Structure formats: structure tokens, C-alpha cells
N, CA, C, O and the ligand as a Tripos MOL2 file, in Angstrom:
@<TRIPOS>MOLECULE
protein
  277   275    70     0     0
PROTEIN
NO_CHARGES

@<TRIPOS>ATOM
      1 N           1.9890   13.5830  -16.8660 N.3       1 MET1
      2 CA          1.5300   13.6040  -15.4700 C.3       1 MET1
      3 C           2.4260   14.5290  -14.6410 C.2       1 MET1
      4 O           3.6480   14.5280  -14.7840 O.2       1 MET1
      5 N           1.8090   15.2890  -13.8030 N.am      2 ASP2
      6 CA          2.5900   16.1610  -12.9310 C.3       2 ASP2
      7 C           3.4060   15.3250  -11.9530 C.2       2 ASP2
      8 O           3.0380   14.2100  -11.5850 O.2       2 ASP2
      9 N           4.5070   15.9010  -11.5590 N.am      3 LEU3
     10 CA          5.3020   15.2330  -10.5370 C.3       3 LEU3
     11 C           4.5800   15.3330   -9.2070 C.2       3 LEU3
     12 O           4.2760   16.4220   -8.7210 O.2       3 LEU3
     13 N           4.3160   14.1800   -8.6360 N.am      4 LEU4
     14 CA          3.5770   14.1610   -7.3840 C.3       4 LEU4
     15 C           4.5200   13.9230   -6.2230 C.2       4 LEU4
     16 O           5.4820   13.1610   -6.3170 O.2       4 LEU4
     17 N           4.2250   14.5850   -5.1470 N.am      5 VAL5
     18 CA          5.0270   14.4040   -3.9410 C.3       5 VAL5
     19 C           4.1180   13.9570   -2.8110 C.2       5 VAL5
     20 O           2.9020   14.1440   -2.8470 O.2       5 VAL5
     21 N           4.7340   13.3710   -1.8250 N.am      6 CYS6
     22 CA          3.9970   12.8910   -0.6700 C.3       6 CYS6
     23 C           3.4060   14.0730    0.1010 C.2       6 CYS6
     24 O           4.1160   15.0410    0.3770 O.2       6 CYS6
     25 N           2.1140   14.0100    0.4530 N.am      7 PRO7
     26 CA          1.4900   15.1110    1.2040 C.3       7 PRO7
     27 C           2.0100   15.2060    2.6360 C.2       7 PRO7
     28 O           1.8160   16.2190    3.3070 O.2       7 PRO7
     29 N           2.6570   14.1690    3.0880 N.am      8 LEU8
     30 CA          3.1530   14.1730    4.4590 C.3       8 LEU8
     31 C           4.5780   14.7040    4.5450 C.2       8 LEU8
     32 O           4.8600   15.6450    5.2870 O.2       8 LEU8
     33 N           5.4740   14.0850    3.7760 N.am      9 CYS9
     34 CA          6.8850   14.4360    3.9040 C.3       9 CYS9
     35 C           7.3840   15.2470    2.7090 C.2       9 CYS9
     36 O           8.5390   15.6710    2.6790 O.2       9 CYS9
     37 N           6.5030   15.4610    1.7200 N.am     10 LYS10
     38 CA          6.8430   16.2310    0.5140 C.3      10 LYS10
     39 C           7.9480   15.5760   -0.2940 C.2      10 LYS10
     40 O           8.5750   16.2070   -1.1460 O.2      10 LYS10
     41 N           8.1710   14.3190   -0.0180 N.am     11 GLY11
     42 CA          9.1910   13.5900   -0.7620 C.3      11 GLY11
     43 C           8.6380   13.0320   -2.0590 C.2      11 GLY11
     44 O           7.4230   13.0170   -2.2550 O.2      11 GLY11
     45 N           9.4970   12.5800   -2.9370 N.am     12 PRO12
     46 CA          9.0510   12.0230   -4.2190 C.3      12 PRO12
     47 C           8.3460   10.6990   -4.0370 C.2      12 PRO12
     48 O           8.6660    9.9230   -3.1360 O.2      12 PRO12
     49 N           7.3820   10.4520   -4.9030 N.am     13 LEU13
     50 CA          6.6210    9.2140   -4.8370 C.3      13 LEU13
     51 C           7.0170    8.3030   -5.9880 C.2      13 LEU13
     52 O           7.2640    8.7550   -7.1060 O.2      13 LEU13
     53 N           7.0720    7.0380   -5.6940 N.am     14 GLY14
     54 CA          7.2880    6.0610   -6.7470 C.3      14 GLY14
     55 C           5.9580    5.5530   -7.2660 C.2      14 GLY14
     56 O           4.9780    5.4800   -6.5240 O.2      14 GLY14
     57 N           5.9260    5.1970   -8.5570 N.am     15 HIS15
     58 CA          4.6900    4.6950   -9.1480 C.3      15 HIS15
     59 C           4.7790    3.1810   -9.2530 C.2      15 HIS15
     60 O           5.6050    2.6450   -9.9920 O.2      15 HIS15
     61 N           3.9250    2.5020   -8.5110 N.am     16 ASP16
     62 CA          3.8780    1.0520   -8.5820 C.3      16 ASP16
     63 C           2.8710    0.6610   -9.6630 C.2      16 ASP16
     64 O           1.6590    0.7520   -9.4650 O.2      16 ASP16
     65 N           3.3920    0.2270  -10.7970 N.am     17 HIS17
     66 CA          2.5080   -0.0860  -11.9190 C.3      17 HIS17
     67 C           1.6860   -1.3420  -11.6530 C.2      17 HIS17
     68 O           0.6150   -1.5210  -12.2320 O.2      17 HIS17
     69 N           2.1830   -2.2040  -10.7850 N.am     18 ALA18
     70 CA          1.4770   -3.4560  -10.5140 C.3      18 ALA18
     71 C           0.2020   -3.2120   -9.7210 C.2      18 ALA18
     72 O          -0.8370   -3.8150   -9.9920 O.2      18 ALA18
     73 N           0.2910   -2.3250   -8.7420 N.am     19 THR19
     74 CA         -0.8610   -2.1030   -7.8660 C.3      19 THR19
     75 C          -1.5530   -0.7770   -8.1540 C.2      19 THR19
     76 O          -2.5640   -0.4540   -7.5290 O.2      19 THR19
     77 N          -1.0070    0.0010   -9.1100 N.am     20 HIS20
     78 CA         -1.5460    1.3250   -9.4220 C.3      20 HIS20
     79 C          -1.6040    2.2000   -8.1700 C.2      20 HIS20
     80 O          -2.6430    2.7570   -7.8150 O.2      20 HIS20
     81 N          -0.4700    2.2940   -7.5340 N.am     21 GLU21
     82 CA         -0.3740    3.1190   -6.3460 C.3      21 GLU21
     83 C           0.8570    4.0090   -6.4590 C.2      21 GLU21
     84 O           1.8160    3.6900   -7.1610 O.2      21 GLU21
     85 N           0.8060    5.1180   -5.7590 N.am     22 LEU22
     86 CA          1.9630    5.9830   -5.6200 C.3      22 LEU22
     87 C           2.5610    5.7150   -4.2410 C.2      22 LEU22
     88 O           1.8950    5.8580   -3.2150 O.2      22 LEU22
     89 N           3.7950    5.3350   -4.2470 N.am     23 VAL23
     90 CA          4.3950    4.8220   -3.0200 C.3      23 VAL23
     91 C           5.3930    5.8180   -2.4470 C.2      23 VAL23
     92 O           6.2810    6.3050   -3.1460 O.2      23 VAL23
     93 N           5.2270    6.1130   -1.1500 N.am     24 CYS24
     94 CA          6.2220    6.8870   -0.4230 C.3      24 CYS24
     95 C           7.0320    5.9120    0.4220 C.2      24 CYS24
     96 O           6.5280    5.3450    1.3920 O.2      24 CYS24
     97 N           8.2690    5.7290    0.0490 N.am     25 ALA25
     98 CA          9.1130    4.7760    0.7680 C.3      25 ALA25
     99 C           9.4300    5.2870    2.1640 C.2      25 ALA25
    100 O           9.6000    4.4930    3.0890 O.2      25 ALA25
    101 N           9.5120    6.5920    2.3280 N.am     26 ALA26
    102 CA          9.8800    7.1530    3.6250 C.3      26 ALA26
    103 C           8.7740    6.9310    4.6540 C.2      26 ALA26
    104 O           9.0440    6.5920    5.8070 O.2      26 ALA26
    105 N           7.5380    7.1240    4.2300 N.am     27 ASP27
    106 CA          6.4070    6.9910    5.1600 C.3      27 ASP27
    107 C           5.8150    5.5890    5.1390 C.2      27 ASP27
    108 O           4.9690    5.2530    5.9680 O.2      27 ASP27
    109 N           6.2630    4.7680    4.1880 N.am     28 ARG28
    110 CA          5.7190    3.4080    4.0530 C.3      28 ARG28
    111 C           4.2220    3.4630    3.7730 C.2      28 ARG28
    112 O           3.4350    2.6940    4.3250 O.2      28 ARG28
    113 N           3.8530    4.4020    2.8920 N.am     29 LEU29
    114 CA          2.4560    4.5500    2.5230 C.3      29 LEU29
    115 C           2.3110    4.4230    1.0080 C.2      29 LEU29
    116 O           3.2010    4.8030    0.2470 O.2      29 LEU29
    117 N           1.1800    3.8840    0.5940 N.am     30 ALA30
    118 CA          0.8750    3.7860   -0.8240 C.3      30 ALA30
    119 C          -0.4670    4.4610   -1.0770 C.2      30 ALA30
    120 O          -1.4910    4.0810   -0.5080 O.2      30 ALA30
    121 N          -0.4380    5.4750   -1.9470 N.am     31 PHE31
    122 CA         -1.6600    6.2150   -2.2570 C.3      31 PHE31
    123 C          -2.2930    5.6270   -3.5120 C.2      31 PHE31
    124 O          -1.6090    5.4250   -4.5150 O.2      31 PHE31
    125 N          -3.5880    5.3520   -3.4620 N.am     32 PRO32
    126 CA         -4.2460    4.7160   -4.5950 C.3      32 PRO32
    127 C          -4.4440    5.6800   -5.7620 C.2      32 PRO32
    128 O          -4.5190    6.8960   -5.5880 O.2      32 PRO32
    129 N          -4.5250    5.0960   -6.9540 N.am     33 ILE33
    130 CA         -4.8800    5.8680   -8.1500 C.3      33 ILE33
    131 C          -6.2230    5.3480   -8.6240 C.2      33 ILE33
    132 O          -6.3620    4.1850   -9.0010 O.2      33 ILE33
    133 N          -7.2110    6.2350   -8.5990 N.am     34 ARG34
    134 CA         -8.5640    5.8330   -8.9710 C.3      34 ARG34
    135 C          -9.0030    6.6050  -10.1910 C.2      34 ARG34
    136 O          -8.9720    7.8360  -10.2040 O.2      34 ARG34
    137 N          -9.4140    5.8750  -11.2250 N.am     35 ASP35
    138 CA         -9.8350    6.5000  -12.4810 C.3      35 ASP35
    139 C          -8.7660    7.4350  -13.0190 C.2      35 ASP35
    140 O          -9.0620    8.4700  -13.6170 O.2      35 ASP35
    141 N          -7.5260    7.0520  -12.7940 N.am     36 GLY36
    142 CA         -6.4180    7.8330  -13.3240 C.3      36 GLY36
    143 C          -6.0490    9.0360  -12.4810 C.2      36 GLY36
    144 O          -5.1790    9.8210  -12.8570 O.2      36 GLY36
    145 N          -6.7070    9.1820  -11.3450 N.am     37 ILE37
    146 CA         -6.4420   10.3220  -10.4790 C.3      37 ILE37
    147 C          -5.8480    9.8160   -9.1680 C.2      37 ILE37
    148 O          -6.4250    8.9630   -8.4930 O.2      37 ILE37
    149 N          -4.6960   10.3540   -8.8300 N.am     38 ALA38
    150 CA         -4.0610    9.9470   -7.5880 C.3      38 ALA38
    151 C          -4.8210   10.5250   -6.4020 C.2      38 ALA38
    152 O          -5.1340   11.7140   -6.3620 O.2      38 ALA38
    153 N          -5.1090    9.6610   -5.4430 N.am     39 VAL39
    154 CA         -5.8150   10.0960   -4.2410 C.3      39 VAL39
    155 C          -4.7710   10.3780   -3.1700 C.2      39 VAL39
    156 O          -4.2790    9.4710   -2.4990 O.2      39 VAL39
    157 N          -4.4500   11.6440   -3.0290 N.am     40 MET40
    158 CA         -3.3540   12.0210   -2.1340 C.3      40 MET40
    159 C          -3.8830   12.3360   -0.7400 C.2      40 MET40
    160 O          -3.6830   13.4320   -0.2180 O.2      40 MET40
    161 N          -4.5470   11.3780   -0.1600 N.am     41 LEU41
    162 CA         -5.0840   11.5510    1.1820 C.3      41 LEU41
    163 C          -4.4870   10.5020    2.0960 C.2      41 LEU41
    164 O          -4.4670    9.3140    1.7740 O.2      41 LEU41
    165 N          -4.0050   10.9520    3.2280 N.am     42 GLU42
    166 CA         -3.4160   10.0040    4.1670 C.3      42 GLU42
    167 C          -4.4510    8.9820    4.6190 C.2      42 GLU42
    168 O          -4.1270    7.8190    4.8550 O.2      42 GLU42
    169 N          -5.7000    9.4280    4.7380 N.am     43 SER43
    170 CA         -6.7600    8.5290    5.2000 C.3      43 SER43
    171 C          -7.0510    7.4390    4.1740 C.2      43 SER43
    172 O          -7.5970    6.3880    4.5110 O.2      43 SER43
    173 N          -6.6800    7.6990    2.9080 N.am     44 GLU44
    174 CA         -6.9190    6.7080    1.8570 C.3      44 GLU44
    175 C          -5.6970    5.8600    1.5700 C.2      44 GLU44
    176 O          -5.7660    4.8860    0.8210 O.2      44 GLU44
    177 N          -4.5900    6.2310    2.1640 N.am     45 ALA45
    178 CA         -3.3450    5.5380    1.8550 C.3      45 ALA45
    179 C          -3.2850    4.1880    2.5580 C.2      45 ALA45
    180 O          -3.8730    3.9730    3.6180 O.2      45 ALA45
    181 N          -2.5510    3.2990    1.9170 N.am     46 ARG46
    182 CA         -2.3660    1.9680    2.4840 C.3      46 ARG46
    183 C          -0.9980    1.9170    3.1570 C.2      46 ARG46
    184 O          -0.0030    2.3990    2.6170 O.2      46 ARG46
    185 N          -0.9740    1.3280    4.3340 N.am     47 ASN47
    186 CA          0.2980    1.1570    5.0310 C.3      47 ASN47
    187 C           1.0330   -0.0340    4.4340 C.2      47 ASN47
    188 O           0.5220   -1.1540    4.4260 O.2      47 ASN47
    189 N           2.2280    0.2200    3.9390 N.am     48 LEU48
    190 CA          2.9800   -0.8490    3.2790 C.3      48 LEU48
    191 C           3.4040   -1.9410    4.2510 C.2      48 LEU48
    192 O           3.6930   -3.0620    3.8350 O.2      48 LEU48
    193 N           3.4420   -1.6290    5.5160 N.am     49 ASP49
    194 CA          3.8570   -2.6140    6.5060 C.3      49 ASP49
    195 C           2.6960   -3.4840    6.9790 C.2      49 ASP49
    196 O           2.9050   -4.5050    7.6340 O.2      49 ASP49
    197 N           1.4700   -3.0740    6.6430 N.am     50 ALA50
    198 CA          0.3080   -3.8600    7.0280 C.3      50 ALA50
    199 C           0.1140   -4.9860    6.0230 C.2      50 ALA50
    200 O           0.4270   -4.8290    4.8420 O.2      50 ALA50
    201 N          -0.3970   -6.1130    6.4830 N.am     51 PRO51
    202 CA         -0.6460   -7.2150    5.5660 C.3      51 PRO51
    203 C          -1.7340   -6.8380    4.5760 C.2      51 PRO51
    204 O          -2.6650   -6.1130    4.9260 O.2      51 PRO51
    205 N          -1.6300   -7.3180    3.3510 N.am     52 PRO52
    206 CA         -2.6470   -6.9950    2.3500 C.3      52 PRO52
    207 C          -3.9760   -7.6390    2.7080 C.2      52 PRO52
    208 O          -4.0090   -8.6410    3.4220 O.2      52 PRO52
    209 N          -5.0780   -7.0700    2.2140 N.am     53 PRO53
    210 CA         -6.3970   -7.6340    2.4920 C.3      53 PRO53
    211 C          -6.4880   -9.0630    1.9630 C.2      53 PRO53
    212 O          -5.9390   -9.3830    0.9090 O.2      53 PRO53
    213 N          -7.1840   -9.9090    2.7040 N.am     54 GLY54
    214 CA         -7.3610  -11.2680    2.2460 C.3      54 GLY54
    215 C          -6.3440  -12.2260    2.8110 C.2      54 GLY54
    216 O          -6.4160  -13.4280    2.5550 O.2      54 GLY54
    217 N          -5.4010  -11.7190    3.5700 N.am     55 SER55
    218 CA         -4.3940  -12.6060    4.1500 C.3      55 SER55
    219 C          -4.3780  -12.4520    5.6670 C.2      55 SER55
    220 O          -3.3230  -12.5020    6.3000 O.2      55 SER55
    221 N          -5.5500  -12.2650    6.2300 N.am     56 THR56
    222 CA         -5.6500  -12.0000    7.6560 C.3      56 THR56
    223 C          -5.1800  -13.1880    8.4770 C.2      56 THR56
    224 O          -4.8200  -13.0300    9.6440 O.2      56 THR56
    225 N          -5.1770  -14.3810    7.8810 N.am     57 ASN57
    226 CA         -4.7790  -15.5650    8.6190 C.3      57 ASN57
    227 C          -3.3240  -15.9190    8.3870 C.2      57 ASN57
    228 O          -2.8200  -16.8990    8.9370 O.2      57 ASN57
    229 N          -2.6470  -15.1190    7.5680 N.am     58 ALA58
    230 CA         -1.2910  -15.4750    7.1700 C.3      58 ALA58
    231 C          -0.3560  -15.5650    8.3630 C.2      58 ALA58
    232 O           0.5580  -16.3900    8.3830 O.2      58 ALA58
    233 N          -0.5870  -14.7150    9.3580 N.am     59 ALA59
    234 CA          0.3360  -14.6770   10.4900 C.3      59 ALA59
    235 C          -0.0780  -15.6350   11.5870 C.2      59 ALA59
    236 O           0.6290  -15.7780   12.5840 O.2      59 ALA59
    237 N          -1.2080  -16.2890   11.4200 N.am     60 SER60
    238 CA         -1.6930  -17.1800   12.4600 C.3      60 SER60
    239 C          -1.1670  -18.5920   12.2280 C.2      60 SER60
    240 O          -0.9200  -18.9920   11.0910 O.2      60 SER60
    241 N          -1.0030  -19.3270   13.2930 N.am     61 PRO61
    242 CA         -0.6440  -20.7380   13.1400 C.3      61 PRO61
    243 C          -1.7300  -21.4760   12.3650 C.2      61 PRO61
    244 O          -2.8980  -21.0880   12.3900 O.2      61 PRO61
    245 N          -1.3400  -22.5200   11.6930 N.am     62 SER62
    246 CA         -2.3020  -23.2620   10.8930 C.3      62 SER62
    247 C          -3.4390  -23.7920   11.7440 C.2      62 SER62
    248 O          -3.2100  -24.4500   12.7590 O.2      62 SER62
    249 N          -4.6610  -23.5050   11.3300 N.am     63 ALA63
    250 CA         -5.8340  -23.9780   12.0400 C.3      63 ALA63
    251 C          -6.5320  -25.0630   11.2490 C.2      63 ALA63
    252 O          -7.6430  -25.4680   11.5910 O.2      63 ALA63
    253 N          -5.8900  -25.5350   10.1950 N.am     64 ASP64
    254 CA         -6.5140  -26.5310    9.3220 C.3      64 ASP64
    255 C          -6.4890  -27.9130    9.9540 C.2      64 ASP64
    256 O          -7.3340  -28.7520    9.6430 O.2      64 ASP64
    257 N          -5.5340  -28.1580   10.8330 N.am     65 GLY65
    258 CA         -5.4150  -29.4780   11.4070 C.3      65 GLY65
    259 C          -4.3240  -30.2890   10.7350 C.2      65 GLY65
    260 O          -3.7660  -31.2000   11.3460 O.2      65 GLY65
    261 N          -4.0120  -29.9740    9.4930 N.am     66 ASN66
    262 CA         -2.9770  -30.7150    8.7900 C.3      66 ASN66
    263 C          -1.5800  -30.2560    9.1810 C.2      66 ASN66
    264 O          -0.6390  -31.0470    9.2390 O.2      66 ASN66
    265 N          -1.4660  -28.9570    9.4480 N.am     67 GLY67
    266 CA         -0.1660  -28.4280    9.7990 C.3      67 GLY67
    267 C           0.7950  -28.3650    8.6350 C.2      67 GLY67
    268 O           2.0020  -28.2250    8.8330 O.2      67 GLY67
    269 N           0.2820  -28.4650    7.4350 N.am     68 ALA68
    270 CA          1.1480  -28.3820    6.2640 C.3      68 ALA68
    271 C           1.7030  -26.9650    6.1170 C.2      68 ALA68
    272 O           0.9560  -25.9900    6.1960 O.2      68 ALA68
    273 N           2.9710  -26.8600    5.9110 N.am     69 VAL69
    274 CA          3.6000  -25.5510    5.7500 C.3      69 VAL69
    275 C           4.2570  -25.4850    4.3990 C.2      69 VAL69
    276 O           4.8520  -24.4650    4.0500 O.2      69 VAL69
    277 ZN          6.0670   10.6520    2.6110 Zn       70 ZN70
@<TRIPOS>BOND
     1     1     2 1
     2     2     3 1
     3     3     4 2
     4     3     5 am
     5     5     6 1
     6     6     7 1
     7     7     8 2
     8     7     9 am
     9     9    10 1
    10    10    11 1
    11    11    12 2
    12    11    13 am
    13    13    14 1
    14    14    15 1
    15    15    16 2
    16    15    17 am
    17    17    18 1
    18    18    19 1
    19    19    20 2
    20    19    21 am
    21    21    22 1
    22    22    23 1
    23    23    24 2
    24    23    25 am
    25    25    26 1
    26    26    27 1
    27    27    28 2
    28    27    29 am
    29    29    30 1
    30    30    31 1
    31    31    32 2
    32    31    33 am
    33    33    34 1
    34    34    35 1
    35    35    36 2
    36    35    37 am
    37    37    38 1
    38    38    39 1
    39    39    40 2
    40    39    41 am
    41    41    42 1
    42    42    43 1
    43    43    44 2
    44    43    45 am
    45    45    46 1
    46    46    47 1
    47    47    48 2
    48    47    49 am
    49    49    50 1
    50    50    51 1
    51    51    52 2
    52    51    53 am
    53    53    54 1
    54    54    55 1
    55    55    56 2
    56    55    57 am
    57    57    58 1
    58    58    59 1
    59    59    60 2
    60    59    61 am
    61    61    62 1
    62    62    63 1
    63    63    64 2
    64    63    65 am
    65    65    66 1
    66    66    67 1
    67    67    68 2
    68    67    69 am
    69    69    70 1
    70    70    71 1
    71    71    72 2
    72    71    73 am
    73    73    74 1
    74    74    75 1
    75    75    76 2
    76    75    77 am
    77    77    78 1
    78    78    79 1
    79    79    80 2
    80    79    81 am
    81    81    82 1
    82    82    83 1
    83    83    84 2
    84    83    85 am
    85    85    86 1
    86    86    87 1
    87    87    88 2
    88    87    89 am
    89    89    90 1
    90    90    91 1
    91    91    92 2
    92    91    93 am
    93    93    94 1
    94    94    95 1
    95    95    96 2
    96    95    97 am
    97    97    98 1
    98    98    99 1
    99    99   100 2
   100    99   101 am
   101   101   102 1
   102   102   103 1
   103   103   104 2
   104   103   105 am
   105   105   106 1
   106   106   107 1
   107   107   108 2
   108   107   109 am
   109   109   110 1
   110   110   111 1
   111   111   112 2
   112   111   113 am
   113   113   114 1
   114   114   115 1
   115   115   116 2
   116   115   117 am
   117   117   118 1
   118   118   119 1
   119   119   120 2
   120   119   121 am
   121   121   122 1
   122   122   123 1
   123   123   124 2
   124   123   125 am
   125   125   126 1
   126   126   127 1
   127   127   128 2
   128   127   129 am
   129   129   130 1
   130   130   131 1
   131   131   132 2
   132   131   133 am
   133   133   134 1
   134   134   135 1
   135   135   136 2
   136   135   137 am
   137   137   138 1
   138   138   139 1
   139   139   140 2
   140   139   141 am
   141   141   142 1
   142   142   143 1
   143   143   144 2
   144   143   145 am
   145   145   146 1
   146   146   147 1
   147   147   148 2
   148   147   149 am
   149   149   150 1
   150   150   151 1
   151   151   152 2
   152   151   153 am
   153   153   154 1
   154   154   155 1
   155   155   156 2
   156   155   157 am
   157   157   158 1
   158   158   159 1
   159   159   160 2
   160   159   161 am
   161   161   162 1
   162   162   163 1
   163   163   164 2
   164   163   165 am
   165   165   166 1
   166   166   167 1
   167   167   168 2
   168   167   169 am
   169   169   170 1
   170   170   171 1
   171   171   172 2
   172   171   173 am
   173   173   174 1
   174   174   175 1
   175   175   176 2
   176   175   177 am
   177   177   178 1
   178   178   179 1
   179   179   180 2
   180   179   181 am
   181   181   182 1
   182   182   183 1
   183   183   184 2
   184   183   185 am
   185   185   186 1
   186   186   187 1
   187   187   188 2
   188   187   189 am
   189   189   190 1
   190   190   191 1
   191   191   192 2
   192   191   193 am
   193   193   194 1
   194   194   195 1
   195   195   196 2
   196   195   197 am
   197   197   198 1
   198   198   199 1
   199   199   200 2
   200   199   201 am
   201   201   202 1
   202   202   203 1
   203   203   204 2
   204   203   205 am
   205   205   206 1
   206   206   207 1
   207   207   208 2
   208   207   209 am
   209   209   210 1
   210   210   211 1
   211   211   212 2
   212   211   213 am
   213   213   214 1
   214   214   215 1
   215   215   216 2
   216   215   217 am
   217   217   218 1
   218   218   219 1
   219   219   220 2
   220   219   221 am
   221   221   222 1
   222   222   223 1
   223   223   224 2
   224   223   225 am
   225   225   226 1
   226   226   227 1
   227   227   228 2
   228   227   229 am
   229   229   230 1
   230   230   231 1
   231   231   232 2
   232   231   233 am
   233   233   234 1
   234   234   235 1
   235   235   236 2
   236   235   237 am
   237   237   238 1
   238   238   239 1
   239   239   240 2
   240   239   241 am
   241   241   242 1
   242   242   243 1
   243   243   244 2
   244   243   245 am
   245   245   246 1
   246   246   247 1
   247   247   248 2
   248   247   249 am
   249   249   250 1
   250   250   251 1
   251   251   252 2
   252   251   253 am
   253   253   254 1
   254   254   255 1
   255   255   256 2
   256   255   257 am
   257   257   258 1
   258   258   259 1
   259   259   260 2
   260   259   261 am
   261   261   262 1
   262   262   263 1
   263   263   264 2
   264   263   265 am
   265   265   266 1
   266   266   267 1
   267   267   268 2
   268   267   269 am
   269   269   270 1
   270   270   271 1
   271   271   272 2
   272   271   273 am
   273   273   274 1
   274   274   275 1
   275   275   276 2
@<TRIPOS>SUBSTRUCTURE
     1 MET1         2 RESIDUE 1 A MET
     2 ASP2         6 RESIDUE 1 A ASP
     3 LEU3        10 RESIDUE 1 A LEU
     4 LEU4        14 RESIDUE 1 A LEU
     5 VAL5        18 RESIDUE 1 A VAL
     6 CYS6        22 RESIDUE 1 A CYS
     7 PRO7        26 RESIDUE 1 A PRO
     8 LEU8        30 RESIDUE 1 A LEU
     9 CYS9        34 RESIDUE 1 A CYS
    10 LYS10       38 RESIDUE 1 A LYS
    11 GLY11       42 RESIDUE 1 A GLY
    12 PRO12       46 RESIDUE 1 A PRO
    13 LEU13       50 RESIDUE 1 A LEU
    14 GLY14       54 RESIDUE 1 A GLY
    15 HIS15       58 RESIDUE 1 A HIS
    16 ASP16       62 RESIDUE 1 A ASP
    17 HIS17       66 RESIDUE 1 A HIS
    18 ALA18       70 RESIDUE 1 A ALA
    19 THR19       74 RESIDUE 1 A THR
    20 HIS20       78 RESIDUE 1 A HIS
    21 GLU21       82 RESIDUE 1 A GLU
    22 LEU22       86 RESIDUE 1 A LEU
    23 VAL23       90 RESIDUE 1 A VAL
    24 CYS24       94 RESIDUE 1 A CYS
    25 ALA25       98 RESIDUE 1 A ALA
    26 ALA26      102 RESIDUE 1 A ALA
    27 ASP27      106 RESIDUE 1 A ASP
    28 ARG28      110 RESIDUE 1 A ARG
    29 LEU29      114 RESIDUE 1 A LEU
    30 ALA30      118 RESIDUE 1 A ALA
    31 PHE31      122 RESIDUE 1 A PHE
    32 PRO32      126 RESIDUE 1 A PRO
    33 ILE33      130 RESIDUE 1 A ILE
    34 ARG34      134 RESIDUE 1 A ARG
    35 ASP35      138 RESIDUE 1 A ASP
    36 GLY36      142 RESIDUE 1 A GLY
    37 ILE37      146 RESIDUE 1 A ILE
    38 ALA38      150 RESIDUE 1 A ALA
    39 VAL39      154 RESIDUE 1 A VAL
    40 MET40      158 RESIDUE 1 A MET
    41 LEU41      162 RESIDUE 1 A LEU
    42 GLU42      166 RESIDUE 1 A GLU
    43 SER43      170 RESIDUE 1 A SER
    44 GLU44      174 RESIDUE 1 A GLU
    45 ALA45      178 RESIDUE 1 A ALA
    46 ARG46      182 RESIDUE 1 A ARG
    47 ASN47      186 RESIDUE 1 A ASN
    48 LEU48      190 RESIDUE 1 A LEU
    49 ASP49      194 RESIDUE 1 A ASP
    50 ALA50      198 RESIDUE 1 A ALA
    51 PRO51      202 RESIDUE 1 A PRO
    52 PRO52      206 RESIDUE 1 A PRO
    53 PRO53      210 RESIDUE 1 A PRO
    54 GLY54      214 RESIDUE 1 A GLY
    55 SER55      218 RESIDUE 1 A SER
    56 THR56      222 RESIDUE 1 A THR
    57 ASN57      226 RESIDUE 1 A ASN
    58 ALA58      230 RESIDUE 1 A ALA
    59 ALA59      234 RESIDUE 1 A ALA
    60 SER60      238 RESIDUE 1 A SER
    61 PRO61      242 RESIDUE 1 A PRO
    62 SER62      246 RESIDUE 1 A SER
    63 ALA63      250 RESIDUE 1 A ALA
    64 ASP64      254 RESIDUE 1 A ASP
    65 GLY65      258 RESIDUE 1 A GLY
    66 ASN66      262 RESIDUE 1 A ASN
    67 GLY67      266 RESIDUE 1 A GLY
    68 ALA68      270 RESIDUE 1 A ALA
    69 VAL69      274 RESIDUE 1 A VAL
    70 ZN70       277 GROUP 0 **** ****
């Protein structure tokens, strides 16, 4: 595989084998790898500081009524 760099800062990218993403620690962005091809588009990148999909309620107070934490 060619050495890939961040399209924004031209810095080196780390390969996250768990999520199949190329991660730029400087920009806090993760670029997806689809069908073995890295998608080096800022518009496709995931912000590492944003909560992952499916946990939209994680930051909200418990609305269950039980208040179990
Ligand atoms: Zn970068």
C-alpha cells in the first residue's frame, strides 16, 4: 500500500484496523476505507471528537425514569 498522507495537513495517517479508517491525529479526522480503497475526502471523513453514530443519547441525562447509571 502506498504511504498515504492527510489531504488537509499532509501529515502521516495512522491505520485503525478496528474501524478500517485512516486517522489523522492532527486534524482529528478519520478517513474511511471502502472496498480496500481509502476515501481521502474531507467531506467523507469522520470527526474523531464527534460521538459515534447510535449513541446520540449518550450525553443526555437518563430519560428512562430509573436513573440507573
Ligand atoms: Zn491532517
